[in-house]
C-alpha positions in Angstrom: -85.2 -37.6 11.8 -86.3 -34.9 9.5 -87.1 -32.7 12.5 -83.7 -33.3 14.0 -82.0 -32.1 10.8 -84.1 -29.1 10.6 -83.4 -28.3 14.2 -79.6 -28.6 13.5 -79.9 -26.4 10.4 -81.8 -23.8 12.3 -79.6 -23.8 15.4 -76.3 -24.1 13.4 -75.1 -27.2 15.1 -73.9 -30.4 14.0 -73.7 -34.0 15.3 -70.1 -35.2 16.6 -69.1 -38.7 15.7 -70.2 -39.8 19.3 -73.6 -38.4 18.6 -73.7 -35.3 20.6 -74.2 -31.9 19.2 -71.4 -29.4 18.6 -71.4 -25.8 17.5 -70.1 -25.6 13.9 -68.2 -22.3 14.7 -65.4 -24.5 16.2 -64.9 -26.4 12.9 -61.4 -25.7 11.2 -58.5 -23.5 12.3 -58.6 -20.0 13.7 -56.5 -17.3 12.3 -54.2 -17.5 15.3 -53.7 -21.2 14.8 -53.1 -20.7 11.1 -50.4 -18.1 11.9 -48.9 -20.4 14.4 -48.7 -23.3 11.9 -47.2 -20.7 9.3 -44.5 -19.8 11.8 -43.7 -23.4 12.7 -43.3 -24.2 8.9 -41.2 -21.2 8.4 -38.9 -22.2 11.3 -38.7 -25.8 9.7 -37.8 -24.2 6.4 -35.2 -22.0 7.9 -33.6 -25.1 9.6 -34.0 -27.7 6.7 -33.4 -25.6 3.6 -29.8 -24.8 4.4 -29.3 -28.3 5.3 -30.7 -29.5 2.1 -28.6 -26.9 0.0 -25.5 -28.0 1.9 -26.0 -31.7 1.1 -26.5 -30.7 -2.6 -23.5 -28.5 -2.5 -21.4 -31.3 -1.0 -22.6 -33.8 -3.5 -21.6 -31.4 -6.2 -18.2 -30.7 -4.7 -17.8 -34.5 -4.5 -18.6 -34.9 -8.1 -16.2 -32.2 -9.0 -13.4 -33.6 -7.0 -13.9 -37.1 -8.8 -13.9 -35.4 -12.1 -10.6 -33.3 -11.2 -9.0 -36.6 -10.4 -10.2 -38.2 -13.6 -8.7 -35.4 -15.6 -5.4 -35.4 -13.7 -5.2 -39.2 -14.4 -5.8 -38.6 -18.0 -3.0 -36.1 -18.2 -0.6 -38.3 -16.3 -1.5 -41.3 -18.6 -0.8 -39.4 -21.7 2.4 -38.0 -20.3 3.4 -41.6 -19.6 2.5 -42.5 -23.1 4.7 -39.9 -24.6 7.7 -41.1 -22.7 6.9 -44.7 -23.9 6.8 -43.6 -27.6 10.0 -41.4 -27.2 12.5 -42.3 -24.4 14.0 -38.9 -24.7 10.6 -37.1 -24.1 10.0 -35.4 -20.7 6.4 -36.1 -21.2 4.1 -33.1 -20.8 6.4 -31.2 -18.4 5.3 -27.4 -18.7 2.4 -25.3 -18.2 -0.9 -25.6 -20.1 -4.5 -24.2 -20.2 -7.4 -26.6 -20.4 -7.9 -25.6 -24.1 -4.4 -26.6 -24.9 -4.8 -29.8 -23.3 -8.0 -30.5 -25.1 -6.2 -30.6 -28.5 -4.3 -33.7 -27.2 -7.4 -35.9 -27.3 -7.1 -37.0 -23.6 -9.3 -40.0 -22.6 -11.1 -38.4 -19.7 -13.4 -40.3 -17.3 -16.1 -38.0 -15.7 -16.8 -34.5 -16.6 -14.3 -32.4 -18.7 -13.3 -29.0 -17.1 -14.5 -25.8 -18.8 -11.4 -23.7 -18.0 -8.2 -23.7 -16.0 -4.5 -24.2 -16.0 -2.2 -27.0 -15.2 1.5 -27.2 -14.3 3.3 -30.4 -14.8 6.7 -30.8 -13.2 9.0 -33.1 -11.3 6.6 -33.2 -8.5 3.6 -34.1 -10.5 0.4 -32.1 -11.5 -0.7 -28.8 -9.9 -3.1 -26.3 -10.8 -6.8 -25.2 -10.9 -9.7 -26.6 -12.9 -13.1 -25.1 -13.4 -16.4 -27.1 -13.7 -19.5 -25.1 -14.0 -19.6 -22.7 -11.1 -16.9 -24.7 -9.2 -13.2 -24.8 -9.0 -10.9 -27.6 -7.9 -7.3 -26.8 -6.6 -4.7 -29.6 -7.4 -1.3 -29.7 -5.7 1.2 -32.4 -6.6 -1.3 -34.9 -7.9 -3.9 -34.3 -5.0 -7.2 -32.4 -5.2 -6.7 -30.2 -2.1 -9.9 -28.2 -2.2 -13.1 -27.5 -4.2 -15.2 -24.5 -3.8 -17.5 -22.0 -5.9 -15.6 -19.5 -7.9 -13.2 -19.0 -10.9 -9.5 -20.2 -11.2 -6.7 -17.7 -12.0 -6.5 -16.8 -15.7 -2.8 -17.0 -16.2 -0.6 -20.0 -16.4 1.5 -21.3 -13.3 5.3 -21.0 -14.0 8.4 -22.4 -12.6 10.9 -19.6 -13.7 10.7 -15.8 -14.1 8.1 -13.4 -12.8 4.5 -14.9 -12.3 2.3 -17.1 -10.4 3.9 -20.2 -8.6 2.6 -22.9 -6.5 3.5 -22.3 -2.9 6.4 -24.4 -1.6 5.0 -24.4 1.9 1.2 -24.6 1.7 -0.4 -27.1 -0.7 -3.1 -25.5 -2.9 -1.8 -22.0 -2.5 -0.6 -20.2 -5.5 1.5 -17.0 -5.0 2.7 -14.3 -7.4 6.5 -13.9 -7.1 9.2 -11.7 -8.8 9.5 -8.0 -9.5 6.8 -7.4 -12.2 4.1 -10.1 -12.1 0.7 -9.2 -13.6 -1.3 -9.1 -10.4 -2.7 -5.6 -10.5 -6.4 -5.4 -9.5 -8.6 -2.3 -8.9 -11.1 -2.1 -6.2 -13.7 0.6 -5.4 -13.0 2.3 -2.2 -15.9 4.6 -2.8 -19.5 4.0 -3.1 -21.6 2.5 -6.1 -22.9 6.0 -7.0 -19.5 7.7 -6.4 -16.7 5.2 -7.2 -13.0 5.7 -6.2 -11.0 3.0 -7.9 -7.7 2.2 -6.2 -4.9 -0.2 -7.2 -4.2 -3.3 -5.1 -2.1 -6.3 -5.8 -2.9 -10.0 -5.6 -0.7 -11.8 -3.2 -2.1 -15.4 -3.7 -4.9 -17.7 -4.6 -5.8 -19.5 -1.4 -6.5 -23.2 -0.9 -10.2 -22.3 0.2 -10.7 -20.4 -3.2 -10.4 -16.9 -1.7 -7.9 -14.4 -3.1 -5.5 -12.5 -0.8 -4.8 -8.9 -1.8 -2.9 -6.0 -0.4 -3.3 -2.1 -1.0 -0.5 -1.1 -3.5 0.0 2.4 -1.5 0.0 3.0 2.3 -3.0 4.7 3.8 -0.7 6.7 6.0 1.3 6.1 9.2 -0.5 4.6 12.3 0.4 2.8 15.5 -0.1 -0.8 15.6 -1.5 -0.2 19.1 -1.5 3.4 20.4 0.0 4.6 23.5 -1.0 7.7 25.3 0.6 10.6 23.5 1.5 12.4 26.8 2.2 9.5 29.1 4.3 6.5 27.9 3.1 4.4 30.8 -0.6 4.2 29.7 -2.5 3.2 26.7 -5.9 1.9 25.5 -5.1 -1.7 26.5 -2.7 -0.8 29.4 -5.3 -1.6 32.2 -6.0 -4.3 34.7 -8.4 -6.2 32.4 -5.5 -6.7 29.9 -2.9 -8.5 32.0 -0.8 -9.5 28.9 -0.5 -6.0 27.7 -0.4 -4.5 31.3 3.1 -5.5 32.1 5.6 -3.5 34.4 7.6 -0.8 33.0 7.0 1.8 30.3 4.0 0.9 28.1 5.0 0.7 24.3 1.7 -0.7 23.0 0.7 -4.3 22.9 1.5 -6.5 20.0 -1.7 -8.8 20.1 -3.7 -8.0 17.1 -7.0 -9.6 18.3 -8.7 -10.2 21.4 -9.9 -13.5 23.3 -13.4 -13.5 21.5 -12.0 -13.9 18.0 -8.5 -15.3 18.3 -7.9 -18.9 18.4 -4.8 -21.0 19.4 -4.0 -23.9 16.9 -7.8 -24.0 15.9 -9.1 -24.0 19.4 -10.7 -21.2 21.5 -8.1 -19.5 23.8 -10.2 -20.0 26.9 -9.4 -17.3 29.6 -5.7 -16.7 28.9 -4.0 -15.5 25.8 -0.1 -16.1 25.3 2.5 -15.9 22.7 4.5 -18.5 24.4 5.1 -21.0 21.6 7.7 -20.9 18.9 9.6 -23.4 16.8 12.9 -24.2 18.5 16.3 -24.1 16.9 16.7 -27.7 15.8 13.2 -28.9 14.7 9.6 -28.0 14.3 8.7 -28.8 17.9 7.4 -26.1 20.0 9.1 -24.4 22.9 7.7 -22.4 25.7 8.5 -18.9 27.0 6.8 -16.9 29.8 4.5 -14.4 28.3 0.9 -15.0 29.3 -2.3 -13.1 30.2 -5.6 -12.0 29.1 -6.4 -9.5 26.2 -9.9 -8.3 26.0 -9.6 -5.5 23.5 -8.4 -5.5 19.8 -5.3 -3.4 18.8 -6.2 0.1 18.0 -5.0 -0.4 14.4 -7.4 -3.4 14.1 -10.2 -1.4 15.4 -9.5 1.5 13.0 -9.2 -0.7 9.9 -12.3 -2.8 10.7 -14.6 -0.3 12.1 -13.8 3.1 10.5 -11.5 2.7 7.4 -13.7 0.1 5.7 -17.1 1.7 6.5 -19.2 2.7 3.4 -16.7 1.3 1.0 -18.2 -0.5 -2.0 -15.6 -3.1 -2.0 -16.5 -4.3 1.4 -19.3 -6.6 0.0 -16.5 -8.5 -1.8 -14.4 -9.1 1.3 -14.4 -12.6 3.1 -14.6 -12.8 6.8 -11.5 -14.8 7.0 -8.8 -16.3 9.3 -5.6 -14.3 9.5 -2.5 -15.8 10.9 -1.3 -13.7 13.9 1.1 -16.0 15.7 4.4 -14.5 16.8 7.4 -15.2 14.9 10.8 -15.9 16.6 14.2 -15.1 15.1 17.1 -17.4 15.2 20.1 -18.2 12.9 19.0 -21.9 12.6 16.3 -20.6 10.0 18.9 -20.3 7.4 19.2 -23.3 5.0 16.5 -23.9 2.3 12.8 -23.6 2.7 13.0 -25.2 6.3 13.3 -21.8 7.8 10.3 -20.3 6.0 8.3 -23.4 6.8 9.1 -22.9 10.6 8.2 -19.5 10.6 4.8 -20.1 8.8 4.3 -22.8 11.5 4.7 -20.1 14.2 2.4 -17.6 12.5 -0.4 -20.3 12.0 -0.4 -21.2 15.8 -2.7 -18.2 16.3 -5.5 -17.1 14.0 -7.8 -14.1 14.1 -11.0 -14.0 12.4 -12.3 -10.8 10.6 -12.2 -8.7 7.5 -9.2 -6.3 7.4 -5.7 -7.1 8.4 -2.0 -6.7 7.2 0.7 -8.8 5.4 2.4 -11.4 7.3 6.2 -11.0 7.5 6.5 -14.5 5.6 4.7 -13.0 2.6 7.6 -10.8 1.9 9.8 -13.9 1.9 7.5 -16.1 -0.3 7.1 -13.4 -2.9 10.6 -13.1 -3.6 12.6 -14.9 -6.3 16.0 -14.1 -4.7 17.7 -17.6 -4.0 19.3 -16.1 -0.9 15.9 -15.1 0.6 15.2 -18.3 2.5 13.6 -17.1 5.7 12.7 -14.0 7.7 15.9 -14.3 9.4 17.8 -14.1 6.1 16.7 -10.5 5.7 16.7 -9.6 9.5 18.5 -6.4 10.6 20.7 -8.3 13.2 21.6 -11.2 11.0 25.5 -11.2 11.1 25.6 -11.5 7.2 23.8 -8.1 6.8 24.5 -6.2 10.1 23.7 -2.8 9.7 26.8 -0.7 11.0 29.0 1.8 9.7 31.9 -0.7 8.8 29.6 -2.5 6.4 26.8 -0.1 5.8 24.0 -1.3 3.7 21.9 1.2 1.7 18.8 0.5 -0.3 17.1 -2.7 -1.2 19.7 -4.2 -3.3 21.6 -5.8 -0.6 18.7 -7.2 1.5 17.8 -10.5 -0.1 14.0 -10.7 0.7 13.2 -7.0 0.1 15.3 -6.6 -2.9 13.0 -5.2 -5.5 14.9 -6.6 -8.4 13.4 -10.0 -7.2 10.3 -8.9 -5.2 7.2 -6.8 -6.1 5.7 -6.8 -2.5 8.1 -4.2 -0.5 7.8 -0.5 -1.0 10.1 2.4 -0.1 8.4 3.0 3.3 8.8 1.5 6.6 5.6 -0.5 7.2 3.9 -2.8 9.7 3.5 -6.6 9.2 0.7 -8.5 11.0 3.4 -10.7 12.9 4.5 -10.1 16.4 7.8 -11.1 18.0 6.8 -14.3 19.9 9.0 -13.8 22.9 7.8 -10.3 23.5 4.6 -8.3 24.5 5.1 -5.2 22.5 7.3 -5.7 19.5 5.9 -6.3 15.9 7.9 -7.2 12.8 8.4 -4.3 10.3 9.7 -4.0 6.9 12.2 -0.9 6.8 12.1 1.7 4.2 15.7 0.6 3.0 14.5 -3.1 2.8 15.6 -5.0 5.9 13.2 -6.8 8.3 13.4 -5.4 11.9 10.9 -5.1 14.9 9.7 -2.2 16.8 7.3 -1.2 19.6 3.5 -1.2 18.8 3.1 2.3 19.9 5.3 3.8 17.2 3.7 4.8 13.8 4.5 3.2 10.5 3.1 2.9 7.1 -0.2 0.7 6.9 -1.2 -1.2 3.7 -4.5 -2.9 4.5 -4.7 -6.7 3.3 -7.6 -8.9 3.1 -9.3 -12.0 1.4 -11.8 -11.6 -1.6 -14.6 -14.1 -1.6 -14.2 -17.3 -3.5 -17.4 -16.7 -5.6 -16.0 -13.6 -7.3 -15.0 -13.7 -11.0 -12.2 -11.5 -12.3 -12.0 -9.8 -15.7 -8.8 -8.2 -17.1 -5.1 -9.0 -17.6 -3.5 -8.1 -14.3 -1.4 -5.6 -16.0 -1.0 -1.8 -15.0 -2.9 -0.8 -18.2 -5.6 -3.5 -17.9 -5.8 -4.6 -14.4 -8.2 -7.2 -13.0 -11.6 -6.1 -11.8 -14.5 -7.9 -10.3 -17.2 -8.7 -12.8 -19.8 -10.3 -10.9 -21.6 -9.7 -7.5 
């Protein structure tokens, strides 16, 4: 036995479990095998870590949602108690910060919010509450979304200029009136060579992002260019783009995006693009028209804004890759009458969405930001509306006679003619514009008008400032 062991030692061999000799150089893992294992573990980590983080994030969101409901219930209970004690009391109707509500001694189940604002009115409780790094959006007693980020710093209002809850989109809060405090500066330069430019906040969105628009135009450009020397050709007037390649003179194509990143009603378009649906005259059902075809190329303005204009700007890191509503809006006199018209028009815009970074304002944004009671729909501000028909016998000048673009009630319009993001639904070339004197109209995509880029800031950002012209908001993190 001793001799066998000595032999094993000298010849650098060992005995297998089956009693046979084996060379010891084959024990353990080789370097290649170790590298293969590391790669496999890395792949597993890449797959599993996001899933685990997603589960943790969902659990936190669920906890925040429960806490937001608990806080909302505490407010409701206290408001009902006030009305029980005093029959003449309206309860807590009004706008409050979380700090103001804390002084009431609410009996809260769950975690108390750190910050936020709450509006209590006849429809219930709406607002935004912050819990650690998350925010919960409440609309008419329902928690409609929970995401990372901060709430708006100002209170919601029901009268005067300021931040309102949207009448058409639950969880959305919109700046309305002539002079709301919604100024924000963004760096259009680089980190080492900043160029701060004034923007305005349109809205705080249900998903936590912030929709903004440039306060001044970047200049006049075509929505979709046509050849300057030949009105029968253009970048998208070719056999691959049958929607845009229609018979007759080419005036540009009113489709903002192409098949690869544009969706119909949340689903992929497949092989055919069309603007053939719009809300009909009597209800919110959809009616067909006949414009169908393929679109393989983004509009030239889309390409310019997303591939040239935004390049190397420091602010691009704050911009969310977001869905923009690009459905066509039809005009009809039946849109008059309360908020029903605006709701229909938004339904049309939402039928089609384009996913990307830089877009424009929707024509309905000009309606929703107005406090003019006669501004009820796109049609109420339309050039061919019989109430406002632009002719010599009843010539309308300036913004004062156009309800939605009247700057006594609305901060959004400027004294320029500018593009919106909304095409005319029954047409292949026409896009809605806001005229320099205030009315809404449409024109062919090949013409040149003012361009004010609009986009969505990421939900994780935090703002500092007061939103005024002297102390505008700015991004304080990221």
